[in-house]
Phi, psi and omega in degrees: 000134182283163178297324179298317180293321176301317181295324179297315179299317184290331186279343182272132179293137176276107185288338175197173180284340181213154181284155175280163178300317176300325179292320177298317179296321178296321178298321183280352172049072181305331181297336181275352183286340186301312184303310179291328177293320178294315179298321177300314180296323177297319177298318179297317179296318183293343180291336183079001180269145181300126177281320183295329179277353180230039188294333178293313179297317180296315179299317179295322179293322178296318177298318179298314184292319186260285185297345179254286186294310181296317179298320177299318180296325178291321180294314182289329177293318178295324181296311182278351178254011187299327179288327177286318180296334176299337177263309185283315185220071185296346180270001175300157187306316185285306181294336180282344182092357179284343174247087192286159172053229183257020182301321180301318178291317180300318181296319179299318181293317179297317181293326176296317178295317178297323179297316181294320179298314179297317180298320180299325178290332185270347174130161185300316179298323179292324176299314180299314180297319181293317178298321178295317179297318179295318178300313181295324179297316179289320179296328179295319189257326193261146170292156008274345184286307180038064186300336182294346177289347174236119186299329179292310183286314183298315180293327177295316179297317182293315181295318180296321180291311185294319187258300188296308183293320179296318179298311179303316182296318179300320178286317184296322181298317184279325179285324181084008178202187180298126180295156177302151183299331179292325176292315180297321180299316178297316180301318181291319181295317179288334172295316179299315178297326180294341175303320178294323178297318179297323177297318178297324178296333181288347181295335185289345186231032182302316184298307182292322180296322178296315181293327182264008177059038171266112192270068171293167180296321175299328178286316182291317191252347188090158186298317185295308182294320179297321179295321179294315179296318179300319181295317179295316182295327177286322187280318187303313180297330179290329174297319178293324177298315178302315180296317180296315181296322176295320179296326179279009180063047176237066187296324181295314180294320178298320181293317180299315181293324177298318178295316178298323179293320177300318176299319178296319180297321176298317178291322176300317180298317178296320180296317186277326184287335176278067189296324182298314179293320181300317182284324183274329182226063184298323182296313182291322180295315180294322179297322179297314181293321179300326182281346184243292184298320181295329177297321177292324179299310183289332175295322177297326176303314183292321179299314180294325178296318178297323179298309180295322179299326179293332176283328184280334185295000000 
């Protein structure tokens, strides 16, 4: 821990000896649980196995993907980002002093242990996937790797954890063994596309990341170039998904995803062509696209999962 980080902890008033339950929930950021939970459900659907007849396993997997592993990643990220959040989001639980002392770190460690326990109950493949997800979460936020300091590496780790590993886990739990290569291919392609989504998320903290030398793509390349790259990275894997589904003789699913992609491209064009707004208000511009284009992206995930699931059944 650096002297600057020590000073930050010491400078914040301890409002109590322990955090309140609402503060703990805020640290775990429930709003961020949706992407891995959604990817898990897509994986479960793509397995071709009945979800309703295995609702206990599915429910446990959803808890593992969101309230456990993802929540743990948010806690450890907030702990190691407390000095950055003091600039970007000073009202967050740790920099504000509502999460006193080392409570943020302790919660992350407890949640990591709970994740492993849940994974062990769900099976060996799930344990391996969970351990990989936990490793990437710590590597993303914690020294010495701290992958988030480079937007290419950090976003790849985050996207792979949120989308690929969650998708794989959803299929593996219901199948009970290694998922079919077609399921794995979809998980990898949507992970690649999610790299662009992660880049858009970085727009919200350009100011603080620049000051703290966290080299996200918006910091490295500027808002305009980063937005263009994010758009390409999101679109290209979906083109391959359309091609794969057509190859698998799933023309209806391929057509639906193609239409959703056209809608995304239209929104991307609107997002990118308003260059003045993008440069002057990057945070708001990226948030608008995330609320629109990204919704079409995740809907396409489910459509493709149903397509592959029909082949697996």
